[in-house]
C-alpha positions in Angstrom: 1.2 -22.5 21.2 3.4 -20.8 23.8 7.1 -20.8 23.6 9.2 -22.5 26.3 11.0 -19.2 27.0 8.5 -16.3 27.0 10.3 -13.0 27.1 9.6 -9.5 28.2 9.6 -7.6 24.9 9.6 -3.9 24.1 7.8 -3.7 20.8 8.6 -0.5 18.8 5.4 0.5 17.0 4.8 3.0 14.2 1.0 3.1 14.5 -2.0 1.2 15.6 -3.0 -0.7 12.4 0.6 -2.1 12.0 0.6 -3.3 15.7 -2.4 -5.6 15.4 -0.8 -8.7 14.0 2.6 -8.5 15.7 0.9 -8.2 19.1 -1.5 -11.0 18.3 1.4 -13.3 17.2 3.8 -12.4 20.0 1.1 -12.8 22.7 0.1 -16.1 21.2 3.8 -17.2 21.7 3.5 -16.3 25.4 5.5 -13.1 25.5 4.9 -10.1 27.8 4.6 -7.0 25.6 5.0 -3.3 26.1 4.6 -0.9 23.2 7.2 1.8 22.5 6.1 4.8 20.4 9.3 6.5 19.3 8.7 8.1 16.0 10.2 11.6 15.6 10.1 11.0 11.9 6.3 11.6 11.8 5.3 15.1 10.5 3.5 17.3 11.0 2.9 17.2 14.8 -0.8 16.8 14.6 -0.3 13.6 12.4 2.1 12.3 15.1 -0.5 13.0 17.8 -3.3 11.4 15.8 -1.3 8.2 15.3 -0.4 8.0 18.9 -4.0 8.6 20.0 -5.2 5.8 17.8 -2.5 3.5 19.1 -3.2 4.3 22.8 -7.0 3.8 22.3 -6.5 0.4 20.9 -3.7 -0.6 23.4 -5.9 0.4 26.3 -8.5 -2.2 25.2 -5.8 -4.8 24.9 -4.4 -3.9 28.4 -1.0 -2.9 26.8 1.2 -0.2 28.2 2.4 2.4 25.6 5.7 4.2 26.4 6.2 7.4 24.4 9.6 8.6 23.5 10.6 12.3 23.1 9.1 13.8 20.0 12.2 15.5 18.5 11.7 16.4 14.8 14.9 18.5 14.8 17.0 15.5 15.8 15.3 13.5 13.0 16.0 16.2 10.5 19.7 16.3 11.6 20.0 12.6 11.2 17.7 11.3 8.4 16.3 14.5 7.0 19.7 15.7 5.7 19.9 12.4 3.8 16.5 12.5 2.3 15.2 13.8 -1.0 11.7 14.3 -2.3 12.9 13.7 -5.9 12.3 10.0 -5.8 15.9 8.8 -6.0 15.7 5.2 -4.8 19.2 5.1 -3.5 18.8 8.3 -1.5 15.4 7.1 -0.3 16.8 3.8 1.1 19.6 5.7 2.8 17.2 8.1 4.4 15.0 5.2 5.6 18.1 3.4 7.1 19.1 6.6 9.0 15.5 6.9 10.2 15.3 3.2 11.4 18.7 3.6 13.1 17.6 6.7 15.1 14.4 5.2 16.3 15.8 1.7 17.1 18.7 3.2 19.0 16.2 5.2 21.1 14.1 2.1 21.7 17.1 -0.1 22.5 18.3 2.3 25.1 14.9 2.3 26.8 14.8 -1.5 26.6 18.2 -1.8 28.3 17.3 0.8 30.9 14.1 -0.9 31.9 15.2 -4.5 31.8 13.5 -5.8 28.7 14.8 -9.1 27.3 14.3 -8.2 23.7 13.4 -5.5 21.2 11.0 -6.0 18.3 9.3 -3.7 15.8 6.1 -3.5 13.8 7.7 -1.8 10.9 8.1 -5.1 9.0 4.4 -5.4 8.6 4.4 -3.0 5.6 5.4 -4.3 2.2 6.4 -0.8 1.3 9.3 -0.7 3.8 12.9 -1.9 3.4 12.5 -5.2 5.3 16.2 -6.2 5.0 17.3 -2.8 6.3 14.9 -2.9 9.2 16.4 -6.3 10.2 19.9 -5.0 9.9 19.3 -1.9 11.9 17.2 -3.6 14.6 19.9 -6.2 15.2 22.6 -3.6 15.2 20.9 -1.3 17.7 19.6 -4.0 20.0 22.9 -5.8 20.1 24.9 -2.6 20.9 22.6 -2.0 23.8 22.9 -5.5 25.2 19.3 -6.4 24.3 18.2 -9.4 22.2 16.9 -8.3 18.8 13.6 -10.0 17.9 13.1 -9.5 14.2 10.0 -11.0 12.6 8.9 -10.5 9.0 5.2 -9.7 9.4 4.5 -8.9 5.7 2.5 -12.1 5.2 0.0 -10.6 7.7 -0.3 -7.2 6.1 -3.7 -8.0 4.4 -5.1 -9.3 7.6 -3.9 -6.2 9.5 -5.5 -4.0 6.9 -8.8 -5.9 7.1 -8.9 -5.9 10.9 -8.0 -2.2 11.2 -10.7 -1.2 8.7 -13.3 -3.3 10.5 -12.3 -1.6 13.8 -12.6 1.8 12.3 -9.0 2.7 13.1 -7.3 5.7 11.6 -5.2 4.5 8.7 -2.5 6.9 7.4 -1.7 7.1 3.7 2.0 7.8 4.0 4.9 6.4 6.1 5.3 9.4 8.3 8.1 11.8 7.3 7.7 14.9 5.1 9.5 13.2 2.3 7.3 10.1 2.3 4.2 12.4 2.3 5.4 14.0 -0.9 6.5 10.6 -2.4 3.2 8.9 -1.5 1.2 11.8 -3.0 3.2 11.6 -6.2 2.8 7.8 -6.4 -1.0 8.2 -5.8 -1.2 10.8 -8.6 0.8 8.6 -10.9 -1.5 5.6 -10.2 -4.5 7.8 -10.7 -3.1 9.0 -14.0 -2.3 5.5 -15.1 -5.9 4.4 -14.2 -7.3 7.3 -16.2 -5.1 6.5 -19.1 -6.1 2.8 -18.9 -9.8 3.8 -18.9 -9.3 6.2 -21.9 -7.4 3.4 -23.8 -10.2 1.0 -23.0 -12.9 3.5 -24.0 -10.9 4.1 -27.3 -10.7 0.4 -27.9 -14.4 0.0 -27.4 -15.1 3.0 -29.6 -12.9 1.4 -32.3 -14.8 -1.9 -31.8 -18.1 -0.1 -32.1 -17.0 1.8 -35.2 -15.8 -1.5 -36.8 -19.0 -3.2 -36.0 -21.0 -0.2 -37.4 -18.9 -0.3 -40.6 -19.5 -4.0 -40.9 -23.2 -3.5 -40.4 -23.2 -0.7 -43.0 -21.3 -2.9 -45.5 -23.7 -5.8 -44.9 -26.6 -3.4 -45.4 -25.1 -2.0 -48.6 -24.4 -5.6 -49.8 -28.0 -6.6 -49.0 -29.3 -3.5 -50.8 -27.2 -4.2 -53.8 -28.4 -7.8 -53.9 -32.0 -6.7 -53.5 -31.5 -4.2 -56.4 -30.0 -6.9 -58.6 -32.9 -9.3 -57.8 -35.3 -6.5 -58.6 -33.7 -5.9 -62.0 -33.9 -9.6 -62.7 -37.5 -9.7 -61.8 -38.1 -6.6 -64.0 -36.4 -8.3 -67.0 -38.3 -11.5 -66.5 -41.6 -9.6 -66.3 -40.7 -7.7 -69.4 -39.9 -11.0 -71.3 -43.2 -12.5 -70.2 -45.1 -9.5 -71.3 -43.3 -9.6 -74.7 -44.3 -13.3 -75.0 -47.9 -12.5 -74.3 -47.9 -9.6 -76.8 -46.3 -11.8 -79.5 -49.0 -14.5 -79.3 
């Protein structure tokens, strides 16, 4: 169902897979969209190019224009990079992400104002691994300062669908957010999850081994009990046989 007031929207996009659902939903609402790829956070340069190439290939099929901002890793390092840490400190990590969002949204807001867009949106809120509240705050701050309407939408409920669709389409799907810190953090988290899964498998195997050992012990005990019973019965039969033989001999 189309909205009564469709807008000309500049949609900041981090990659192709995260753009699928926001574009679908905003187009369904009747808006006119242009994609803005402004992501100096992405490292290394070949990763940046690969994500842009994936986005452009999909956008061409959707008849969507993609505007690329300047790729300036040095500016990102001076802004967000100096805040970041690869040590996994949640407070520093959130501060780094805020600085990163701010830099990219300010760049996108300036372009939106310059080219007469009505509003600025972003695909970043698709990911459940991002700081959604901070994304909203920084989008609203940057857009408002540039005189552009901020259009924040929480797209996290559509993450699974975006994942499913992008896999079906054979899109390149990155395994970290984009910056050098997130690459290290994601690799560390994957290693931790792998170690946890291995530990869980070992614990399960140990539990099964204990169960098998207990079952074997129970079978051995039952077998010994049966053997003892059989031996006792055999002794009884031997005694009865001896008594019967004595009776016969005594007659």
